[in-house]
C-alpha positions as CSV (number, residue, x, y, z in Angstrom):
1,M,29.4,12.0,70.3
2,I,28.5,14.4,67.5
3,E,26.2,17.2,68.5
4,V,23.9,18.7,65.8
5,V,22.1,22.0,66.3
6,F,20.2,24.4,64.1
7,S,21.4,27.9,64.9
8,D,24.7,29.6,65.0
9,S,24.0,30.9,68.6
10,T,23.3,27.4,69.9
11,K,26.3,26.0,68.1
12,G,28.5,28.5,70.0
13,S,26.9,27.7,73.3
14,I,27.3,23.9,72.9
15,K,30.9,24.4,71.9
16,V,31.5,26.0,75.2
17,A,29.3,23.4,77.0
18,K,31.4,20.5,75.8
19,N,34.3,21.7,78.1
20,Y,32.4,24.0,80.4
21,K,34.3,25.2,83.5
22,K,32.6,27.4,86.0
23,E,35.8,28.8,87.3
24,K,36.9,30.0,83.9
25,M,33.5,31.7,83.3
26,I,33.6,33.4,86.7
27,S,37.1,34.7,86.0
28,G,36.1,36.1,82.6
29,A,33.0,37.8,84.1
30,A,34.9,39.4,86.9
31,I,37.4,40.9,84.4
32,G,34.5,42.2,82.3
33,Y,33.2,44.2,85.3
34,I,36.4,46.3,85.6
35,G,35.4,49.9,86.0
36,G,31.9,49.1,87.3
37,T,30.3,47.5,90.4
38,P,31.0,43.8,90.1
39,P,28.6,41.2,91.4
40,S,29.6,39.2,94.4
41,I,31.4,35.9,94.2
42,K,28.3,34.1,95.4
43,E,26.2,35.8,92.7
44,L,28.7,34.8,90.0
45,E,28.8,31.2,91.3
46,E,25.1,30.9,91.1
47,R,25.0,32.5,87.7
48,F,27.6,30.3,86.2
49,E,26.8,27.1,88.0
50,G,27.0,24.3,85.5
51,E,28.6,21.1,84.1
52,A,30.4,20.1,80.9
53,L,28.8,17.8,78.3
54,G,32.1,16.2,77.7
55,G,34.1,15.7,74.5
56,N,35.5,18.6,72.5
57,S,34.2,21.6,70.5
58,N,35.1,20.0,67.2
59,E,32.2,17.5,67.7
60,V,29.6,20.3,67.3
61,I,28.0,20.8,63.9
62,G,25.6,23.6,63.0
63,V,23.0,23.1,60.3
64,S,21.8,26.7,60.6
65,L,20.0,27.1,57.2
66,T,16.7,28.6,58.4
67,L,14.7,26.0,56.5
68,D,11.3,27.4,57.7
69,I,11.6,30.2,55.2
70,G,11.9,30.0,51.4
71,D,12.2,27.5,48.6
72,I,13.2,24.0,49.8
73,S,12.3,22.1,46.6
74,K,15.8,22.5,45.1
75,G,17.8,21.3,48.1
76,V,19.2,23.2,51.0
77,T,22.4,24.2,49.3
78,S,20.8,25.8,46.3
79,D,21.4,29.4,45.2
80,E,18.0,30.3,46.4
81,R,18.9,29.2,50.0
82,K,22.1,31.1,49.7
83,K,20.3,34.3,48.6
84,I,17.8,34.1,51.5
85,L,20.6,33.7,54.1
86,F,22.6,36.5,52.6
87,K,19.5,38.8,52.8
88,M,19.0,37.8,56.4
89,L,22.6,38.3,57.5
90,K,23.6,41.3,55.4
91,N,24.2,44.5,57.2
92,P,22.2,47.2,55.4
93,L,24.8,49.8,56.4
94,N,27.7,47.9,54.9
95,N,27.4,47.0,51.2
96,G,31.1,46.7,50.5
97,E,33.3,43.9,49.3
98,E,34.4,43.0,52.8
99,E,30.8,42.3,53.8
100,D,30.2,40.1,50.8
101,N,33.4,38.1,51.6
102,L,32.3,37.6,55.2
103,L,28.9,36.3,54.0
104,A,30.6,34.0,51.5
105,M,32.8,32.6,54.3
106,K,29.7,32.0,56.5
107,W,28.0,30.2,53.7
108,E,31.1,28.0,53.1
109,E,31.2,27.2,56.8
110,K,27.6,26.0,56.7
111,L,28.3,23.8,53.6
112,N,31.4,22.4,55.3
113,D,29.5,21.5,58.5
114,L,26.9,19.7,56.4
115,Q,29.5,17.7,54.5
116,K,31.3,17.0,57.8
117,L,28.1,15.5,59.2
118,I,27.6,13.3,56.2
119,N,31.2,12.0,56.4
120,L,30.8,11.3,60.1
121,A,27.5,9.4,59.4
122,Q,29.3,7.3,56.8
123,N,31.8,6.4,59.4
124,G,29.1,5.2,61.8
125,E,29.5,8.0,64.4
126,H,26.8,8.4,67.0
127,I,24.9,11.6,66.2
128,R,22.8,13.5,68.8
129,I,20.4,16.1,67.6
130,W,19.3,19.1,69.8
131,Y,15.9,20.5,68.5
132,S,12.9,22.4,69.7
133,D,9.5,23.4,68.5
134,A,10.9,26.5,66.8
135,P,9.9,26.1,63.1
136,Y,13.5,26.4,61.8
137,S,14.5,23.7,64.3
138,I,11.8,21.2,63.4
139,C,12.6,21.7,59.7
140,G,16.2,21.0,60.5
141,F,15.3,17.9,62.4
142,Y,13.2,16.5,59.6
143,F,15.8,17.4,57.0
144,I,18.7,15.8,59.0
145,N,16.8,12.6,59.3
146,S,16.2,12.6,55.6
147,I,19.9,12.9,55.0
148,L,21.0,10.3,57.6
149,E,18.3,7.6,57.0
150,S,20.5,5.8,54.4
151,Y,23.6,5.6,56.7
152,N,24.3,3.0,59.3
153,C,24.8,5.3,62.2
154,S,22.9,5.6,65.5
155,I,20.9,8.8,66.1
156,S,19.4,10.2,69.2
157,A,17.7,13.4,70.0
158,I,17.0,15.8,72.8
159,K,13.9,18.0,72.4
160,L,13.7,21.2,74.4
161,P,10.7,21.1,76.8
162,K,8.2,23.9,76.5
163,Y,8.9,24.9,80.1
164,E,10.9,24.1,83.2
165,I,9.9,24.4,86.8
166,K,12.5,26.3,88.8
167,K,13.0,26.8,92.5
168,K,10.4,28.7,94.5
169,D,7.6,27.4,92.3
170,S,8.5,29.6,89.3
171,V,8.2,28.4,85.7
172,V,10.4,29.4,82.8
173,S,9.1,28.8,79.2
174,Y,11.4,28.1,76.3
175,S,11.0,28.5,72.5
176,S,14.5,27.6,71.4
177,W,17.9,26.3,72.6
178,D,19.3,29.8,72.0
179,E,17.8,30.6,75.4
180,I,19.9,28.0,77.4
181,N,23.2,29.0,79.0
182,A,26.2,26.9,78.1
183,G,26.6,25.4,81.5
184,K,22.9,24.2,81.7
185,F,22.8,21.9,78.7
186,Y,23.8,18.9,80.8
187,K,20.5,19.2,82.7
188,F,18.6,18.1,79.6
189,L,20.6,14.9,78.9
190,S,18.0,12.8,80.7
191,L,15.6,13.7,77.9
192,E,17.7,12.0,75.2
193,T,15.8,9.4,73.2
194,E,16.9,7.1,70.4
195,I,15.6,7.7,66.9
196,S,14.8,4.4,65.3
197,K,15.1,3.6,61.6
198,T,11.3,3.5,61.4
199,E,11.1,7.0,62.9
200,Q,13.8,8.2,60.6
201,R,11.9,7.0,57.5
202,F,8.7,8.8,58.8
203,L,10.6,12.1,59.4
204,A,12.3,11.8,56.1
205,S,9.0,11.2,54.2
206,R,7.5,14.2,56.0
207,W,10.4,16.4,54.9
208,R,10.0,15.3,51.3
209,E,6.3,16.1,51.5
210,L,7.1,19.6,52.7
211,Q,9.5,19.9,49.7
212,R,6.7,19.0,47.3
213,E,4.4,21.5,48.9
214,N,7.3,24.1,48.8
215,A,5.4,26.9,50.6
216,L,7.3,30.1,51.2
217,I,6.8,29.6,55.0
218,R,6.6,26.6,57.3
219,A,5.1,27.2,60.8
220,V,4.1,25.0,63.8
221,V,0.3,24.9,63.9
222,N,-1.3,23.0,66.7
223,G,1.9,21.2,67.4
224,K,2.5,20.2,63.7
225,L,5.0,21.6,61.2
226,T,2.8,22.9,58.4
227,S,3.2,24.7,55.1
228,V,1.5,28.1,55.3
229,N,1.0,31.2,53.3
230,E,3.6,34.0,53.4
231,D,1.1,36.2,55.2
232,F,0.6,33.7,58.1
233,Y,2.1,36.0,60.7
234,D,0.5,39.2,59.4
235,Y,-2.6,38.9,61.7
236,F,-0.4,38.9,64.8
237,I,1.4,42.0,63.5
238,R,-1.9,43.9,62.8
239,I,-3.5,43.2,66.2
240,N,-0.4,44.6,67.9
241,L,-0.2,47.8,65.9
242,P,-0.6,50.8,68.2
243,D,-2.9,53.7,67.3
244,T,0.0,56.1,67.8
245,E,3.4,56.3,66.0
246,F,5.8,53.4,66.8
247,V,9.4,52.3,66.2
248,V,9.6,49.1,64.0
249,A,12.0,47.3,66.4
250,R,9.6,47.7,69.3
251,L,6.7,46.3,67.3
252,I,8.8,43.3,66.3
253,G,9.9,42.7,69.8
254,K,6.3,42.8,71.1
255,V,5.1,40.3,68.5
256,L,7.9,37.8,69.1
257,S,7.8,38.1,72.9
258,T,4.0,37.8,73.1
259,Y,3.6,34.8,70.9
260,Q,7.0,33.0,71.1
261,F,6.7,31.7,67.6
262,G,10.4,30.6,67.7
263,I,11.2,32.5,64.6
264,G,13.7,35.3,64.0
265,D,12.9,39.0,63.7
266,W,13.8,39.1,60.0
267,W,10.6,37.7,58.6
268,I,8.4,39.9,60.7
269,E,10.4,42.9,59.5
270,Q,9.9,41.7,55.9
271,R,6.1,41.6,56.5
272,I,6.1,45.1,57.9
273,R,8.0,46.3,54.9
274,Y,5.3,44.6,52.7
275,M,2.6,46.5,54.6
276,I,4.4,49.8,54.0
277,S,4.6,49.0,50.2
278,K,0.9,48.3,50.1
279,G,0.0,51.6,51.9
280,E,-1.2,49.9,55.1
281,L,1.5,51.6,57.1
282,E,3.2,55.0,56.6
283,I,6.7,56.1,57.3
284,V,6.7,59.0,59.8
285,L,10.5,59.1,60.3
286,D,12.8,57.3,57.8
287,N,16.0,55.7,58.7
288,E,18.6,53.8,56.7
289,F,18.4,51.0,59.3
290,D,14.8,49.6,58.8
291,Y,14.4,48.6,62.5
292,H,14.8,52.3,63.6
293,K,12.1,53.7,61.3
294,V,9.1,55.3,62.9
295,L,5.7,54.2,61.4
296,K,2.0,54.7,61.9
297,K,-1.2,53.2,60.6
298,S,-2.2,54.6,57.2
299,S,-4.9,57.2,57.2
300,L,-6.4,55.8,54.0
């Protein structure tokens, strides 16, 4: 069973989930608490309760290309896509050759994963896709089906539910698979459904339509993946701007936690940067790390 996911974080978690062992996780956690007050064995057992998905970690493929942002008309492996990912991943405090080499290695890993998926599809492997309503994930889901529709392989999918009812009548909401602990993925296996050839063709045609529209941003609007203007999220930033000075990171955190768009912080930061360039926001206290800057609304 080949597992396909759409973020590096989820890829790491499902790699662990394939051979999940509670005892190993408890042991590692206990060692990590040396020098502090460790939780009780009962607390650790509850925290790391889980089961393995089965198989091995080599069966996990990440198509983490952040396809909800940027040009998609020229293909997902274009130089434009590479440049966007480099901007998102680059450490602003490290502009040396070592950083560039690390980013190049990450890009190669993404390309290799995609080629590996194609090779496995050609060999008729069963492919299972884990996706959610997060825009990058829906984009990935459409894109993967456009790639796989011409191969004679079976495809199934597990979509993350919007919420889960826990014990004691509590409800936990989800926006992406990044929020699920490695030992808990098995709980969602009952949601697996087959993707028919007819559905593949529909999803592939929708992806090609999005490519033709080629908006800078794709967002989920009323449950549908939609091409939108680059200022789509600006309204939600503006209505959360405090009247007093604020730290950029705190504003980003508030916007993302309040609306659970399922997007990363990078694009929100880019829009705040745009507002600064247009004089809508002023820098009160500068910092080489943009998230630590202190801003306020412009007095103009």
